[in-house]
C-alpha positions as CSV (number, residue, x, y, z in Angstrom):
1,M,-5.6,6.6,22.6
2,S,-5.5,4.7,19.3
3,T,-4.2,6.3,16.1
4,P,-6.4,6.2,13.0
5,A,-5.3,3.7,10.4
6,P,-3.4,5.4,7.5
7,D,-5.3,6.2,4.4
8,A,-4.8,3.4,1.9
9,R,-5.2,5.9,-0.9
10,T,-2.5,8.5,-0.7
11,A,-0.6,8.2,2.5
12,G,2.0,10.9,2.8
13,Q,1.2,12.6,-0.5
14,R,0.1,16.1,-1.3
15,K,-3.6,16.3,-2.4
16,F,-4.6,18.3,-5.4
17,P,-8.2,19.3,-6.2
18,D,-10.2,16.3,-7.6
19,W,-11.0,18.1,-10.9
20,V,-7.2,18.4,-11.6
21,I,-6.8,14.6,-11.2
22,I,-9.9,14.0,-13.4
23,A,-8.7,16.4,-16.1
24,T,-5.2,14.9,-16.2
25,L,-6.3,11.3,-16.5
26,A,-9.1,12.1,-19.0
27,S,-6.6,14.0,-21.1
28,G,-4.4,10.9,-21.1
29,G,-7.3,8.9,-22.4
30,I,-7.9,11.4,-25.2
31,A,-4.2,11.3,-26.1
32,V,-4.3,7.5,-26.4
33,S,-7.3,7.7,-28.8
34,L,-5.6,10.5,-30.8
35,E,-2.5,8.3,-31.2
36,K,-4.7,5.4,-32.5
37,T,-6.6,7.5,-35.0
38,A,-3.9,9.9,-36.1
39,V,-2.7,7.5,-38.9
40,V,-6.1,6.6,-40.2
41,P,-6.6,9.6,-42.6
42,L,-3.1,9.2,-43.9
43,L,-3.3,5.5,-44.8
44,P,-4.0,6.3,-48.5
45,E,-0.9,8.6,-48.5
46,Y,1.6,6.3,-46.8
47,P,2.3,4.1,-49.9
48,R,3.5,7.2,-51.7
49,I,5.3,8.7,-48.7
50,F,7.3,5.5,-47.8
51,G,7.3,3.8,-51.2
52,V,5.6,0.6,-49.9
53,T,2.4,-1.3,-50.8
54,S,-1.0,-0.8,-49.3
55,D,-0.7,-4.2,-47.6
56,D,2.5,-3.1,-46.0
57,V,0.8,0.1,-44.8
58,S,-2.0,-1.8,-43.1
59,W,0.6,-3.0,-40.6
60,M,0.7,0.6,-39.2
61,V,-2.7,-0.2,-37.6
62,T,-2.2,-3.9,-37.0
63,V,1.1,-3.7,-35.1
64,T,-0.4,-1.2,-32.6
65,L,-3.4,-3.5,-32.1
66,L,-1.2,-6.5,-31.4
67,T,1.2,-4.8,-29.0
68,A,-1.8,-3.3,-27.2
69,A,-3.4,-6.7,-26.9
70,V,-0.2,-8.0,-25.3
71,A,0.6,-5.0,-23.1
72,T,-2.8,-4.1,-21.7
73,P,-3.5,-7.1,-19.5
74,I,0.2,-7.3,-18.4
75,V,0.6,-3.6,-17.6
76,S,-2.8,-3.6,-15.8
77,R,-1.8,-6.5,-13.6
78,L,1.5,-4.9,-12.8
79,A,-0.3,-1.7,-11.9
80,D,-2.3,-3.6,-9.2
81,M,0.9,-5.2,-7.9
82,Y,3.5,-2.5,-8.0
83,G,1.6,0.8,-8.3
84,K,-1.0,2.3,-10.6
85,R,0.7,5.7,-11.2
86,R,4.0,4.0,-11.8
87,M,2.6,1.8,-14.6
88,L,0.6,4.7,-16.0
89,L,3.8,6.7,-16.3
90,I,5.5,3.9,-18.1
91,A,2.5,3.5,-20.5
92,M,2.4,7.2,-21.3
93,S,6.2,7.4,-21.7
94,M,6.1,4.5,-24.2
95,M,3.5,6.5,-26.2
96,A,5.9,9.5,-26.3
97,V,8.9,7.3,-27.1
98,G,7.0,5.6,-29.9
99,A,5.8,8.9,-31.4
100,F,9.3,10.4,-31.5
101,T,10.8,7.2,-32.9
102,A,8.4,7.3,-35.8
103,S,8.8,11.0,-36.6
104,I,12.6,11.1,-36.2
105,G,13.4,7.8,-37.9
106,G,11.8,9.1,-41.2
107,T,11.5,5.6,-42.8
108,F,8.7,3.0,-42.9
109,F,10.7,0.7,-40.6
110,W,11.0,3.3,-37.9
111,A,7.4,4.4,-38.3
112,L,6.3,0.8,-37.8
113,A,8.6,0.4,-34.8
114,G,7.2,3.6,-33.3
115,R,3.7,2.4,-33.8
116,A,4.5,-0.9,-32.1
117,V,5.9,0.9,-29.0
118,Q,2.8,3.1,-28.9
119,G,0.7,0.0,-28.4
120,F,1.8,-0.1,-24.7
121,S,-0.4,3.0,-24.2
122,G,-3.5,0.8,-24.4
123,A,-3.3,0.3,-20.7
124,V,-3.7,4.1,-19.9
125,I,-7.5,4.1,-19.8
126,P,-8.0,0.9,-17.6
127,V,-5.2,1.9,-15.2
128,G,-6.5,5.6,-15.2
129,I,-10.0,4.4,-14.3
130,S,-8.6,2.4,-11.4
131,I,-6.7,5.4,-10.1
132,L,-9.9,7.4,-10.2
133,R,-11.6,4.8,-8.0
134,D,-8.8,4.9,-5.5
135,A,-8.3,8.7,-5.5
136,L,-11.8,10.2,-5.6
137,P,-14.6,10.4,-3.1
138,Q,-17.3,7.9,-3.7
139,R,-19.9,10.3,-5.1
140,K,-17.5,11.6,-7.7
141,I,-16.3,8.2,-9.1
142,A,-19.2,7.6,-11.5
143,G,-18.9,11.0,-13.2
144,A,-15.1,10.7,-13.5
145,V,-15.2,7.2,-14.8
146,A,-17.9,8.2,-17.4
147,L,-15.6,11.0,-18.6
148,M,-12.6,8.8,-18.7
149,S,-14.5,6.1,-20.6
150,A,-15.8,8.7,-23.1
151,S,-12.3,10.0,-23.7
152,F,-11.7,7.1,-26.1
153,G,-14.5,8.3,-28.4
154,I,-13.7,12.0,-27.8
155,G,-10.1,11.5,-29.0
156,S,-11.2,9.4,-31.9
157,A,-13.6,12.1,-33.1
158,L,-11.0,14.9,-32.7
159,G,-8.1,12.8,-34.1
160,L,-9.5,12.5,-37.7
161,P,-9.8,16.2,-38.5
162,L,-6.7,17.1,-36.4
163,S,-4.4,14.7,-38.1
164,G,-5.6,15.8,-41.5
165,F,-5.0,19.5,-40.6
166,I,-1.5,18.8,-39.2
167,Y,-0.5,16.8,-42.2
168,D,-1.6,19.5,-44.6
169,R,0.3,22.2,-42.6
170,L,3.3,20.4,-41.1
171,G,3.8,17.1,-42.9
172,W,3.4,13.5,-41.9
173,E,6.2,13.6,-39.3
174,A,4.2,16.2,-37.3
175,T,1.2,13.8,-36.9
176,F,3.6,11.7,-34.7
177,W,5.7,14.3,-32.8
178,V,2.6,16.4,-31.9
179,V,1.2,13.3,-30.1
180,G,4.7,12.8,-28.6
181,V,4.7,16.3,-27.2
182,I,1.2,15.9,-25.7
183,A,2.2,12.6,-24.1
184,A,5.4,14.1,-22.6
185,L,3.4,17.0,-21.1
186,L,0.9,14.5,-19.7
187,V,3.7,12.5,-18.1
188,A,4.8,15.6,-16.3
189,A,1.2,16.4,-15.3
190,V,0.8,12.9,-13.9
191,V,4.0,13.2,-11.8
192,V,2.8,16.4,-10.3
193,F,-1.0,16.0,-9.9
194,V,-1.9,12.3,-9.7
195,P,-1.3,10.5,-6.4
196,E,0.0,7.0,-6.1
197,S,-2.5,4.5,-4.6
198,N,-1.3,2.3,-1.8
199,V,-4.0,-0.2,-2.7
200,R,-1.9,-3.2,-3.9
201,T,-2.5,-6.9,-4.4
202,P,0.2,-9.2,-2.9
203,G,1.9,-12.0,-4.7
204,R,4.1,-12.8,-7.7
205,F,3.7,-12.0,-11.3
206,D,2.4,-14.8,-13.6
207,Y,5.1,-14.9,-16.3
208,S,3.9,-18.2,-17.9
209,G,0.3,-17.0,-18.1
210,A,1.4,-13.7,-19.6
211,V,3.5,-15.4,-22.3
212,V,0.8,-17.9,-23.3
213,L,-2.0,-15.3,-23.3
214,S,0.1,-12.9,-25.3
215,A,0.8,-15.5,-28.0
216,A,-2.9,-16.5,-28.1
217,M,-4.1,-13.0,-28.5
218,T,-1.5,-12.2,-31.1
219,A,-2.5,-15.2,-33.2
220,L,-6.2,-14.4,-32.8
221,L,-6.1,-10.7,-33.6
222,L,-3.6,-11.2,-36.4
223,A,-6.0,-13.7,-38.0
224,I,-9.0,-11.4,-37.6
225,S,-7.2,-8.3,-38.9
226,K,-5.5,-10.0,-41.8
227,G,-8.3,-12.4,-42.8
228,G,-9.7,-10.1,-45.5
229,V,-6.2,-9.5,-47.1
230,W,-4.7,-13.0,-46.9
231,G,-8.0,-14.9,-47.4
232,W,-10.2,-16.3,-44.6
233,T,-9.6,-19.9,-45.8
234,S,-5.9,-19.4,-46.5
235,D,-3.4,-21.6,-44.7
236,P,-1.8,-18.8,-42.7
237,I,-5.2,-17.6,-41.4
238,L,-6.5,-21.1,-40.6
239,G,-3.2,-21.8,-38.9
240,L,-3.4,-18.7,-36.8
241,F,-6.9,-19.5,-35.7
242,A,-5.8,-23.0,-34.8
243,A,-2.8,-21.7,-32.9
244,A,-5.0,-19.3,-30.9
245,G,-7.4,-22.1,-30.1
246,V,-4.6,-24.4,-28.9
247,L,-2.9,-21.7,-26.9
248,L,-6.2,-20.7,-25.2
249,A,-6.9,-24.4,-24.4
250,I,-3.5,-24.5,-22.6
251,W,-3.9,-21.1,-21.0
252,F,-7.3,-21.7,-19.3
253,P,-6.3,-24.7,-17.2
254,L,-2.9,-23.1,-16.5
255,E,-4.6,-20.1,-15.0
256,L,-7.0,-22.1,-13.0
257,R,-4.2,-24.0,-11.4
258,K,-2.4,-20.9,-10.2
259,G,-3.1,-19.1,-7.0
260,E,-1.7,-15.8,-8.4
261,P,-2.9,-15.8,-12.1
262,L,-2.5,-13.0,-14.6
263,V,-6.3,-13.2,-15.1
264,D,-8.4,-14.6,-12.3
265,L,-10.7,-16.8,-14.3
266,R,-12.8,-17.7,-11.2
267,T,-13.6,-14.0,-10.7
268,S,-14.1,-13.5,-14.4
269,S,-16.6,-16.3,-14.5
270,R,-18.8,-14.7,-11.8
271,R,-22.0,-13.8,-13.6
272,P,-21.8,-10.0,-13.3
273,V,-18.3,-9.9,-14.6
274,L,-18.8,-12.6,-17.3
275,L,-22.0,-10.9,-18.7
276,T,-20.4,-7.4,-18.6
277,N,-17.4,-8.7,-20.5
278,A,-19.6,-10.4,-23.0
279,A,-21.6,-7.2,-23.6
280,T,-18.3,-5.3,-23.9
281,V,-17.3,-7.4,-26.9
282,L,-20.6,-6.6,-28.6
283,V,-20.4,-2.9,-27.7
284,G,-16.9,-2.8,-29.1
285,F,-18.1,-4.3,-32.3
286,S,-21.1,-1.9,-32.5
287,M,-19.4,1.3,-31.6
288,Y,-16.5,0.9,-34.0
289,A,-18.7,0.7,-37.1
290,N,-19.8,4.3,-36.4
291,M,-16.2,5.5,-36.3
292,L,-15.1,3.5,-39.3
293,I,-18.0,4.1,-41.7
294,T,-19.1,7.8,-41.2
295,T,-16.1,9.5,-42.8
296,Q,-15.9,6.8,-45.6
297,Q,-19.6,7.5,-46.4
298,L,-19.0,11.2,-46.5
299,Q,-15.8,11.0,-48.6
300,L,-17.4,8.7,-51.2
301,S,-17.6,10.1,-54.7
302,K,-20.7,12.0,-55.7
303,E,-20.8,9.9,-58.9
304,T,-22.2,7.0,-56.8
305,G,-25.4,8.9,-56.3
306,F,-25.2,8.6,-52.5
307,G,-21.7,9.9,-51.7
308,F,-20.8,13.5,-50.9
309,G,-17.2,13.8,-52.1
310,L,-16.0,15.6,-48.9
311,S,-12.3,16.0,-48.3
312,V,-10.5,14.1,-45.5
313,L,-10.4,17.3,-43.3
314,V,-14.0,18.2,-43.8
315,A,-15.2,14.7,-43.3
316,G,-13.2,14.5,-40.1
317,L,-14.7,17.8,-38.9
318,T,-18.2,16.2,-39.2
319,M,-17.2,13.9,-36.3
320,I,-16.7,16.8,-33.9
321,P,-20.4,16.9,-32.9
322,S,-20.1,13.2,-32.0
323,G,-17.2,13.9,-29.7
324,L,-19.0,16.8,-28.1
325,A,-22.1,14.7,-27.6
326,M,-20.0,12.1,-25.7
327,V,-18.7,14.8,-23.4
328,A,-22.2,16.0,-22.7
329,A,-23.4,12.4,-22.1
330,A,-20.8,11.8,-19.4
331,P,-22.6,13.6,-16.5
332,L,-25.9,12.3,-17.7
333,S,-24.7,8.7,-17.5
334,A,-23.1,9.4,-14.1
335,R,-26.4,10.6,-12.7
336,V,-28.2,7.5,-14.0
337,T,-25.6,5.3,-12.4
338,N,-25.7,7.0,-9.1
339,T,-29.5,6.9,-9.1
340,F,-30.4,3.6,-10.6
341,G,-27.2,1.7,-10.8
342,A,-24.7,0.9,-13.5
343,K,-26.8,-2.0,-15.0
344,V,-29.6,0.4,-16.0
345,T,-27.0,2.8,-17.5
346,M,-25.5,-0.1,-19.5
347,V,-28.9,-1.2,-20.8
348,A,-29.9,2.3,-21.7
349,G,-26.6,3.0,-23.5
350,C,-26.8,-0.2,-25.6
351,A,-30.5,0.5,-26.5
352,V,-29.7,4.1,-27.7
353,M,-26.9,2.6,-29.8
354,A,-29.4,0.2,-31.5
355,L,-31.8,3.1,-32.0
356,G,-29.0,5.2,-33.6
357,Y,-28.1,2.5,-36.1
358,G,-31.8,2.1,-37.0
359,S,-31.8,5.8,-37.8
360,R,-28.5,5.5,-39.8
361,M,-30.1,2.9,-42.1
362,V,-32.7,5.6,-43.1
363,L,-30.7,8.8,-42.8
364,V,-28.3,8.2,-45.7
365,H,-29.1,10.9,-48.2
366,T,-28.0,14.1,-46.4
367,V,-24.9,15.1,-44.5
368,T,-27.1,16.4,-41.7
369,G,-28.9,13.1,-41.4
370,I,-25.6,11.2,-41.3
371,I,-24.3,13.5,-38.5
372,V,-27.5,13.1,-36.5
373,G,-27.3,9.3,-36.7
374,A,-23.6,9.3,-35.8
375,V,-24.4,11.6,-32.8
376,I,-27.1,9.3,-31.5
377,V,-24.8,6.3,-31.7
378,S,-22.0,8.2,-30.0
379,I,-24.3,9.2,-27.1
380,G,-25.3,5.5,-26.6
381,T,-21.6,4.5,-26.8
382,A,-20.6,7.1,-24.1
383,V,-23.4,5.9,-21.8
384,A,-22.7,2.2,-22.2
385,M,-18.9,2.6,-21.9
386,S,-19.2,4.6,-18.7
387,A,-21.1,1.7,-17.1
388,M,-18.6,-1.0,-18.0
389,P,-15.8,-0.1,-15.6
390,T,-18.3,0.5,-12.7
391,L,-19.9,-2.9,-13.2
392,I,-16.5,-4.5,-13.3
393,M,-15.1,-2.7,-10.3
394,S,-18.3,-3.3,-8.2
395,N,-17.8,-7.1,-8.6
396,V,-14.1,-7.8,-8.3
397,P,-11.7,-7.4,-5.4
398,L,-10.7,-3.7,-5.0
399,T,-7.1,-4.7,-5.1
400,D,-7.6,-6.1,-8.7
401,T,-9.5,-3.3,-10.4
402,A,-6.8,-2.4,-12.9
403,A,-6.3,-6.0,-14.0
404,A,-10.1,-6.5,-14.4
405,N,-10.4,-3.3,-16.3
406,G,-7.5,-4.3,-18.5
407,V,-9.2,-7.6,-19.4
408,N,-12.4,-5.6,-20.2
409,T,-10.4,-3.3,-22.5
410,L,-8.8,-6.2,-24.2
411,L,-12.1,-7.8,-24.9
412,R,-13.4,-4.5,-26.3
413,S,-10.4,-4.6,-28.7
414,V,-11.5,-8.1,-29.8
415,G,-14.9,-6.5,-30.7
416,T,-13.4,-3.6,-32.5
417,S,-11.0,-5.8,-34.5
418,T,-13.8,-8.1,-35.5
419,C,-15.9,-5.1,-36.6
420,S,-13.0,-3.8,-38.7
421,A,-12.7,-7.1,-40.5
422,A,-16.4,-7.4,-41.0
423,V,-16.7,-3.9,-42.4
424,A,-13.8,-4.4,-44.8
425,T,-15.3,-7.7,-46.0
426,I,-18.8,-6.2,-46.6
427,L,-17.5,-3.1,-48.4
428,A,-15.4,-5.2,-50.7
429,S,-18.2,-7.7,-51.4
430,V,-21.2,-5.4,-51.9
431,T,-20.1,-3.0,-54.7
432,I,-21.3,-1.0,-57.6
433,R,-19.5,0.0,-60.8
434,V,-19.7,3.7,-62.0
435,G,-17.7,4.9,-65.0
436,G,-15.4,2.0,-64.9
437,E,-14.6,2.4,-61.1
438,V,-15.8,0.1,-58.3
439,F,-17.3,1.7,-55.2
440,P,-19.0,0.2,-52.1
441,G,-22.8,0.1,-52.7
442,L,-25.3,1.8,-50.5
443,D,-26.6,-1.6,-49.4
444,A,-23.1,-2.3,-48.1
445,F,-23.4,0.7,-45.7
446,R,-26.9,-0.3,-44.7
447,A,-25.8,-3.9,-44.1
448,I,-23.0,-2.7,-41.8
449,F,-25.5,-0.5,-39.9
450,A,-27.9,-3.4,-39.5
451,L,-25.1,-5.7,-38.3
452,A,-23.9,-3.1,-35.8
453,G,-27.4,-2.4,-34.6
454,L,-27.9,-6.2,-34.1
455,A,-24.8,-6.3,-32.0
456,A,-26.1,-3.4,-29.9
457,L,-29.5,-5.2,-29.5
458,L,-27.7,-8.3,-28.4
459,A,-25.6,-6.3,-25.9
460,T,-28.9,-4.8,-24.6
461,G,-30.2,-8.3,-24.0
462,V,-27.1,-9.6,-22.3
463,S,-27.0,-6.5,-20.1
464,C,-30.5,-7.1,-18.9
465,F,-29.3,-10.3,-17.3
466,I,-26.4,-8.7,-15.3
467,P,-27.2,-9.2,-11.6
468,K,-27.3,-6.4,-9.2
469,S,-23.8,-5.5,-8.0
470,V,-22.8,-6.9,-4.6
471,R,-21.1,-3.6,-3.8
472,R,-22.2,-0.1,-4.7
473,E,-19.2,2.2,-5.3
474,S,-21.2,5.2,-4.2
475,T,-22.3,3.8,-0.8
476,H,-20.4,4.1,2.5
477,P,-21.2,1.2,4.9
478,E,-21.5,3.6,7.9
479,L,-23.6,6.1,6.0
480,H,-26.5,5.7,8.4
481,A,-24.7,5.3,11.7
482,G,-26.8,4.4,14.7
483,P,-26.3,5.1,18.4
484,G,-22.8,4.3,19.5
485,E,-21.5,3.9,16.0
486,L,-19.0,6.0,14.1
487,Q,-20.6,8.8,12.1
488,P,-20.0,8.9,8.4
489,P,-17.1,11.0,7.0
490,P,-17.8,14.2,5.1
491,A,-19.1,13.7,1.6
492,D,-15.7,14.7,0.0
493,A,-13.7,12.5,2.4
494,K,-12.1,9.2,1.5
495,H,-10.0,7.3,4.0
496,E,-9.8,3.8,2.8
497,I,-8.0,1.2,4.9
498,M,-6.3,-1.8,3.3
499,V,-6.2,-4.9,5.6
500,T,-3.7,-7.6,4.6
501,G,-2.8,-10.9,6.1
502,T,-2.5,-14.6,5.7
503,M,-5.0,-17.4,5.9
504,L,-3.5,-20.1,8.2
505,A,-4.4,-23.7,9.2
506,D,-5.2,-24.6,12.8
507,D,-1.4,-25.0,13.6
508,G,-1.0,-21.3,13.1
509,H,1.9,-21.7,10.6
510,T,0.7,-23.6,7.5
511,P,-0.9,-21.2,4.8
512,V,-4.3,-22.1,3.4
513,P,-4.3,-21.2,-0.3
514,G,-7.4,-20.4,-2.4
515,G,-9.6,-19.3,0.5
516,I,-12.2,-16.5,0.1
517,V,-12.4,-13.7,2.6
518,T,-15.4,-11.3,2.5
519,A,-15.5,-8.0,4.4
520,L,-19.0,-6.8,5.4
521,D,-20.3,-3.8,7.4
522,R,-22.2,-4.3,10.6
523,R,-25.5,-4.5,8.6
524,G,-24.3,-7.3,6.5
525,G,-23.5,-5.3,3.3
526,P,-20.4,-6.5,1.4
527,V,-17.7,-3.9,1.0
528,D,-14.9,-6.0,-0.5
529,W,-13.6,-9.6,-1.0
530,D,-10.5,-11.4,-2.1
531,R,-9.2,-14.8,-2.9
532,A,-6.0,-15.9,-1.2
533,D,-3.0,-16.7,-3.3
534,D,-0.7,-19.7,-3.2
535,G,0.9,-18.4,0.0
536,G,-2.5,-17.8,1.7
537,R,-2.1,-14.0,1.4
538,Y,-5.1,-11.8,1.1
539,A,-5.9,-8.1,1.0
540,V,-9.2,-6.3,1.4
541,V,-10.0,-2.6,1.3
542,L,-12.4,-1.1,3.8
543,P,-14.1,2.3,3.2
544,G,-12.9,3.9,6.5
545,D,-13.0,3.7,10.2
546,G,-15.9,1.6,11.6
547,N,-16.9,-1.9,12.6
548,Y,-16.6,-4.7,10.1
549,V,-17.1,-8.5,9.9
550,L,-14.6,-10.7,8.1
551,V,-15.9,-14.1,6.9
552,A,-13.4,-16.6,5.6
553,T,-14.1,-19.9,3.8
554,A,-11.7,-22.4,2.4
555,H,-11.8,-25.9,0.9
556,Q,-11.8,-28.6,3.6
557,W,-12.0,-26.1,6.5
558,R,-14.9,-24.9,8.6
559,P,-15.8,-21.2,7.8
560,V,-14.6,-18.7,10.4
561,S,-15.7,-15.1,11.1
562,E,-14.5,-12.3,13.3
563,T,-15.1,-8.6,13.9
564,L,-12.6,-5.7,13.3
565,A,-13.0,-2.2,14.5
566,F,-11.0,0.8,13.2
567,P,-9.3,2.6,14.7
568,G,-8.0,0.2,17.2
569,V,-6.6,-2.8,15.3
570,P,-3.5,-3.2,13.1
571,R,-3.9,-3.3,9.3
572,S,-2.1,-6.6,9.2
573,H,-4.4,-9.4,10.3
574,D,-4.0,-13.1,9.9
575,I,-7.1,-15.4,9.7
576,R,-6.8,-18.8,11.4
577,F,-9.0,-21.7,10.5
578,K,-9.8,-23.8,13.6
579,S,-11.3,-27.1,12.3
580,P,-10.9,-29.1,9.1
581,L,-14.0,-30.5,7.5
582,S,-14.3,-34.3,7.3
583,L,-16.3,-37.1,5.8
584,T,-17.1,-39.5,8.7
585,G,-19.2,-42.7,9.2
586,Q,-19.4,-46.1,10.7
587,V,-18.9,-49.5,9.0
588,T,-21.1,-52.2,10.5
589,H,-21.8,-55.9,9.7
590,Q,-25.2,-57.2,10.7
591,G,-25.5,-54.3,13.1
592,R,-22.1,-54.8,14.8
593,P,-19.1,-52.4,14.3
594,L,-16.5,-53.7,11.8
595,A,-12.9,-52.8,12.6
596,G,-10.0,-52.9,10.1
597,A,-12.2,-52.3,7.0
598,Q,-10.5,-50.1,4.3
599,V,-12.7,-47.2,3.1
600,I,-11.6,-45.7,-0.2
601,L,-13.1,-42.5,-1.8
602,I,-12.3,-41.7,-5.4
603,Q,-13.6,-39.5,-8.2
604,P,-15.3,-41.3,-11.1
605,A,-12.3,-40.5,-13.4
606,G,-10.0,-42.1,-11.0
607,E,-8.5,-39.0,-9.5
608,N,-7.7,-37.9,-5.9
609,A,-8.1,-41.2,-4.2
610,V,-8.1,-41.1,-0.3
611,S,-8.4,-44.1,2.0
612,V,-8.4,-45.0,5.7
613,L,-9.0,-48.0,8.0
614,S,-12.0,-48.2,10.3
615,D,-11.1,-48.2,14.0
616,S,-12.2,-50.7,16.7
617,L,-15.7,-49.2,16.7
618,G,-16.0,-49.2,12.9
619,N,-15.7,-45.5,12.7
620,Y,-13.7,-43.8,9.9
621,E,-12.8,-40.2,9.0
622,L,-11.6,-38.8,5.7
623,P,-10.7,-35.3,4.6
624,L,-13.9,-33.9,3.0
625,P,-13.6,-33.3,-0.7
626,R,-15.5,-30.8,-2.7
627,A,-19.2,-31.4,-3.3
628,G,-19.8,-33.8,-6.2
629,T,-20.2,-37.4,-7.2
630,Y,-17.7,-40.0,-5.9
631,I,-17.1,-43.7,-5.8
632,L,-17.0,-45.1,-2.3
633,T,-15.3,-48.5,-2.1
634,L,-15.0,-50.7,1.1
635,V,-12.5,-53.6,1.4
636,E,-13.4,-56.0,4.2
637,P,-10.7,-57.1,6.7
638,D,-10.1,-60.3,4.8
639,G,-8.6,-58.2,2.0
640,V,-10.6,-60.0,-0.6
641,T,-14.2,-59.0,-0.4
642,T,-15.0,-55.5,-1.7
643,H,-18.1,-53.4,-2.0
644,T,-18.6,-50.3,-4.2
645,R,-21.2,-47.6,-4.4
646,R,-21.6,-44.3,-6.2
647,V,-22.3,-41.5,-3.6
648,T,-23.1,-37.8,-3.9
649,L,-21.6,-35.4,-1.4
650,P,-23.9,-32.4,-1.3
651,A,-22.7,-30.5,1.7
652,P,-19.9,-30.1,4.3
653,N,-19.6,-32.5,7.2
654,T,-21.3,-35.4,5.4
655,V,-21.7,-38.7,7.4
656,I,-22.0,-42.0,5.4
657,D,-22.7,-45.1,7.4
658,V,-22.1,-48.5,5.6
659,E,-24.1,-51.7,6.7
660,L,-22.6,-54.9,5.2
661,G,-25.3,-57.2,6.7
662,S,-27.7,-56.7,3.8
663,D,-27.5,-57.8,0.2
664,P,-26.4,-55.6,-1.4
665,P,-24.7,-53.5,1.4
666,T,-26.5,-50.3,2.2
667,T,-25.1,-46.9,2.7
668,G,-26.9,-44.3,4.8
669,L,-26.1,-40.7,4.1
670,R,-26.6,-38.2,6.9
671,I,-25.8,-34.4,7.0
C-alpha cells in the first residue's frame, strides 16, 4: 500500500489555528508601517533635538527607503530559496535591532544607522503574504492576503497619532524603542505560531544581479527623493539618473542570460505580471498622496483661510477612520476576489481611489469633508492592494511567490517615492503669502489630488487589460471528482506536494537548461509551472493527491508529456527529452541530389552560425534555432560558387529544400 506524499507546506510541524497565523503576520505588517511612519511627525523637531539641519534630517526617511529598496528583492528571493519563515525572522529581527540602535545611541549618527537597519523590514509584507499562501487553505487565502496588504495602510494611519502621543509622554527615544519591543514580541510569536514552508526553489543565489540591481535602485531612488532639495537639473541628480540608467541597461541583459536570476524577467514580462506591476507603480503614487497630504492640510495655519491649525496629535487622530476603513474593506475585497477574480477587485479598487480624489478636490473646507475623502481613498487603496499579490501569485511559479511579491513591493516603493517628490515640488511651487509668511496654496492641494486621481484612473485602465489568471488560487483541481477519481479534500485541508527533478537530454545525463514544465490537472487546468535553471532543475507544487499531467518544452527539443498519480510516485521526478528538433532539407541541382554542398545558417546580425555538408543524397540536417529570420547560405562543392537567401523559420521541424537548377536558385519551405 502506497504512502501519501508528505505535505509540502508544514511537514513535521505543529499546526496552530489559521487565525493565529493570520493575526501574527498581519501584526508584522502593521509594525513595519508603524516603523516607517513613526518619524514623520517628529521631522520638524529633529533639527532641534540633534542639532542638525533640516536637510540632514530628511535622511531619516531617505536612508530607510534606500535600504528597503536594496533588501526587499534580496530577502524575498532568499526566502524562496532557504525558507520563508527564516528570512521573515531575520527581517523582523533587523527591525528590532535598528529600533534599539537608534534609541540607545542617542545621537543623530546612531539614529540614522538604526533607520538604515530598519529598512530590511521592507521584506516582511511580501514574505508574509507568501507564507499565507503556503500555510492556509485555499478558501482563506484571499481574505488573509487582503488583511496583510491592508496592514501597510492600517499601520500608517495609526503611526501618526501614536508617535506624536509617545513623543509627548516619553520622549523621542521611545518612538524607536516601542517599535523595537513590538518587533521583538512579534519575532517570538513567529517562532511559536508560524510554520516554515517546505516550498522551495532550487538553485544558487544571483550575487552579481543583486549587486547591480541594488546600485541601480539606490541611484534611482536617491535621485527621486533628493531632486527637490539638490535641484532636478543639478549635476548630482543628473549623474544619479544617468548612473541608474546605465546600471539597469547592464542588469537587464545580465539577468536574461542567467538560468537562476534574482528577478526572472521572462516571468515578469508575462502580460498579467507586467500589467499588474505597472498598475502597482501607479497605485503606489496615488495612495501615498492621501497619506502625505491629509495631515499637512489639517495642520495648516487658519490664517490661510483654508487651514485648520490642528496639532500633530489631533491631525494624526483624524487618520484613524481611514485605518479602520481599510480593515473593514479587507473581507469585502476578499469576497469580490473569490467571486469574480482578483482582476475585478483591482479595477474596482483603483476606480474607488479615483472617485475619492475627485471628492477630495471638492471637500476641502471642513474637517469632516477631508476625513470623508481620505476614507474613500483608503477603501480603494485597501481593495486594490489586496488584489496585487493574488494577481502576482496566480501567474508566477508557486516556488517563486516571495521573490515576485518582493519585486511588486519594490515597484510600489518607486511609486510612493515619486509621489513624495512630486508633492514636495508642488507644495513648494504653488504658494501664497499671508502676514509675511509663505504657505502652500489651496490650488497646490487640489493639483496634488488631481495628479493622484489621474494616476488612479491610469491604474484602472491598465488593470482592465490584465488577462484572466491561468491559475485560480481558490480552486482545487479535483474539486469535482468523477467516477474512479480521488475525492476532494475537506475545505479546510491543504496537502500540497512539491515535485522536483531535472530536465535531461536523450542521453539521460546532460541537463537541459531553460525548459518550461507545466503541471495540469486531468481536465487540462494549469496548477503550476516552472522554468528550469542552468542545471536543468525544476520544482512544481501540486494541490494534493490526484492525477496530473506534466508537459515539458525546451529549445531545440520535441515537447514531452507524462502523467503522475499521487499517492504512488516519488516526489523526485526527472523529465527526459527524447528527440532534438532539427532543420532538414535536400540540396538538388537540376532535379538531381547534390552531395558535398555546405549549408550555412546564420542570424542577420552575424551571430550563432551553424553549418553542415549535404550527404550523398543531398540531404542535410541542422539543429533547429528559435523561430525568426535567418540567412541561409549554400556553398557548392567547387568551394567557389555561393548562393544566399533570407528565410523565416516559423515553426519547429521546418524543412527547406534548395534547387540550384534555376536562376536564381529556389528554396522550398515545408512544415
